N, C-alpha and C positions, 0 to 999 in steps of 0.2 A: 469657818467654824461658827457655831451659834454665838450670838452677842453676849448671852448670859453665862458663858463659860467661866469657871473659877480661874483666878489668876495663876495658881500653880499648874493647872492643866494647860492654860494658854502658854505658859513658859515652856512646858514640855513640847507642845505643838510647834512653837517657834524653834526649839532646839532640833526637832526632827526636820523642819524645813531648812535650817542652817546646815545640817549634815547632808541634806540632798543637794544644796548649793555647792558644798565642798566636793561632792561626788561629780557634779557637772563640770566643775572647774579643773578636774584632773585631765590635762591635755598635753602639757609640755614635760620634757624629761625623758630619761631612758625608759625603755619598755618595762624592765624589771622593777624599776622604782615606781612607775605608775601602777603596776599590778599590786605591789605591796601596799601602796597608799590607798588604793581602792579597797583592798581587803580589810585594811584597818578601819576605814570609814564604815564599811558595811557591817563589821563586827560591832562597832560602837552603836550603829543603828539597831542591830538585833538586841543588844543589851539594854538599850533605852526602852524598847517595847516589851522586853522580857522574854524574847524568843531565844532561849538558850537550850542546850542539850539537857540541862538539869530540869528546866520547865517541861520539856517534852517527856522526859523520863517520869517525872512526878505525875503528870496527867495520864499517861498511858499505862504505867505500871502500878502506881499507888503503893500501898504498903506491902502487898504480896507480889512477888515476881511471877509473871505469866508469860507464856510464849506468844509472840506477836505474829507468828506465821499463820496465814488463813487456814482454818480448819483444824488447827492443833489446839488441844485443851490442856497442854502441859502447864503446870504451875507449881509454886513452892519448891520442893526439893528436886523437881524435874529440871529446873533451870539453874544453871551455874554461870558465874562470870568466866569470860574467856579472853581477857585482855582488852586491848584497844585497837581500833583501826587507825591508820595513819591520817594525819591532817591533810585535807585537800581544799584548795580554793579558799583558804582562810578560815575554814570551819573548825570548831572545837573538836577535840578528839572524841570519837564515838565509842561508847562501851560496846563490846561484843559479848554475846551470850551464846550458850550452847544448851539445847533442849534434849534431854534424854528420851522424851516421849516420841518426838518426830525425828530425832537425830539430825538436826539442822542447826546452823548458826543464824543469828539475827541481831539487829541493833535497834536503836530507838525509833527509826523511821520505817522499819519493815512492816509491810502490810498496808501502807498508806500510799496515796498518790504522789507523795514526795520522795518515796524510796527510789534509789538509783538516779536521783537528779543531781547533776554536778553543780548547779548554781543555787543551792538552797539558801545560801547567805543573802542572796538578792531578794528573797521573798518578802521580808518585812517592808523594805523600801518599795517593792512592786505593789503590795497591798495598800501602802500609804498613798501612792499616786493614784491607784485605782479608786480608792474611796474619795479622793479629791477631784474626781471626774477628769483626770488627765487622759489625753488621747494615747493610743498605742504608739504613735510616732514620737511623742514626748517621752514616753516611758523607755522606748528603745534607745533614744539619744542620751537620756540621762543615766541609765544603768549600764549602757554599753553592751546590751545583749542583742541577739538577732531577732528579727521580727517573727521568725518561725517559733522561737522560744516564747516570746511574749504572747503570741496567739494561742500556743499550746497551753500555757499556764492559765490564760484567761478562760479558755473553754473548760479546762478541768475545774477551775474554781467556781465558775458559774454553774456547772452541773452539780457540784457538791452542795453549793449554797441552795440550789433549787430543791435538792433532796431534803435539806434541813430547814427549809424556809419556815415551817410551822414552829420551829424553835424560837423565832424572833417575831414574825408577823402574826398577829392575832386578829382573826376576822371579827366583825361586829356580831355580838350575841343577840339572842332573841329578846333580851331585856331592854335593848336600846329603844328609846321612844322616837327618835328621829334619825333616819339614815339618809345620807346624801349619796346620790347616784349620778355618775357622769359616764356617758357612752360616746365613743368615737369610732368611726369606721375608716379603715385604711385599705387602699387598693392593694391587690396582691403584688408581691415582689419576687422576682426570680434571682435575686442576688445570691451568689454562692451556689447556684444550681446549674446543671447543664441545660441548655435550651431544649424545651419540648413544646414545639408550636401547637400540637394537637391536644395537649393536656388541658383539662378544664381547670380554670382558676377560680379562687374563692376570695371573698372579702373578709378581712380580719376585723373582728369586732372587739374592741377593748372596753371593758366595763370596770369602773372603780367604785367601790362602796366604802364609805367611812362614816363614823359617828363622832359625837362631840368628845368622846373619851380618848380619841387618837387611834382606835382600832380601825383597820381598813383591810379590804380584800380586793385583789386585782384578778380578773379572769379574762380569758381569751377564747373566742369561738370563731370557727370558720365554716359557716353553713350556707352562706348566700353566694350564689354563682356571680361571677363578674365577667362582663363582656365589653361594655363601654363605660366611659366616665359617668354617663347618665344613671348607671346602675348603682352608683355609690351614694348611699343615703347621707343626710346631714347628721351631725352629732346632736345629742340631746342630754338634758339634765332634769332630774326630778327628785322629789322627796318621798320617802316611805315612812310609815308610822304616823305619829301624831303631828309631825312637822308638815305632813302633806295637807293638813286642814288649812283653808284660807282664813285670813283675818275677817272677823264678822263684818259684813257689809261691803267687802271689797273682794277682788280676785287675787290679791297678794297673799303669798304664803307666810306662815308664821316663822319659818326658817329659810335659810338660803343654802346654796350648794357651792359656796366659794371654796371650801376646803377640798372637796373632791375635784373641782375644776383646777385648783392650783396644783394638785398632785398630777393631774393629767398634763397640764402645761409644762411642769418641770420635767416630765418624761419626754415630751416633745422637744424641749429646749436642749436637753442633754444629748439626744440622738439625732438632732437635725444635721450636725456636721458629718454624720456617717453617710449622708445621702441615701437614707433608707436602710432599714434593718432587714436582713434575710428573713423571710417569712418562717422558715423552719426554726430559727433561733429567737423569734420574737417573744415566745413565752419565757425563755431563759433571761432575756434582758429585762422583761417586765418584772419577773420575780426578783432579780438582782437590784432593780431600782427600788422596789419596796423594802428589801432588806437594808439597802444603803440608807434609806430615809430613817429607818428605825435605829440602826447602829450609829447614825449621825448624832443621836441624842446622848450618846455615851462618850466617855473618853476615847480618844483615838487609839491609845494603847490597848484598851479593852476591846474595841472593835476589831483590831488586827488579830488579837489573841483568839477571839471568838471564831473568826474565819479559819484560822490555822487549826483550831480544835475540830472544826467541821471537816477539814481535809485530812486529818490524821488517821481516821479509821473508816472502814466500810459500814460500820454500824453507828447509829446516833450516839455521841458521847454522853455519859451519865453526868459528868461534871460540867460546870459552867463558871466563867469568870465574871458574869454579870451580877 
């Protein structure tokens, strides 16, 4: 976490890390005892980051009750309470509701990608590790979930974050006097795809633009055909705007591209251990990396809540915890 983090937030971060260590240490004892201890730790983790059924209800319902089933416009007197659902996997009891408009039942999670998920209590710890650049192998071992579940959650979260990326990542505007640009070319990867020997392959061009205010934009294009390693161009960096003017009497620029290059290198370092990213998923990982850099400036609790908010509905949420 950043060095200038306030002491109270650092204490909360360390408490989250301590809960994660407790979760990883649950190995010995009867199966039922381990299950209950695991549920207890996960519940504490959820309460620490503020992810409770009360939080979800307040965000999704607000002051007026509305039906959460897709396509239904029932609200107010159309929606009535209908008891509680039973507790499962250590989760708090969910309120059940009945909508007279569509004549269906629903709860706090209906209509979101987290509906009908059995391990929702694991989500705060999962996001905490994902924001800390933990690998899927570490996440699976720490949380005790299957790799299939971890991959499914990660893909769903990355897709939702990509849809809502404009909520957090702001591109440089036209008022910026100097814009740093860094470009890198990646050879095509067939990772995660069925082999197609005769299919034409294209070079992935990653371009990162940023300015002195911290705004940046990452874009991906695939328009150059790739046949051999000789077709792969070298990367390049340059300045746009007033920063592109050289110092009088020299060839040196008034500004440098260190910030854009550092963003590019941080992306390379993070995904080097994956031995290449599937070309079809490259844009998702690039967007997630940008969002993670922005959310890294806020409290970890706020970052986790923001991602959960993006996953709750199919439409961009009106509220924000930032």
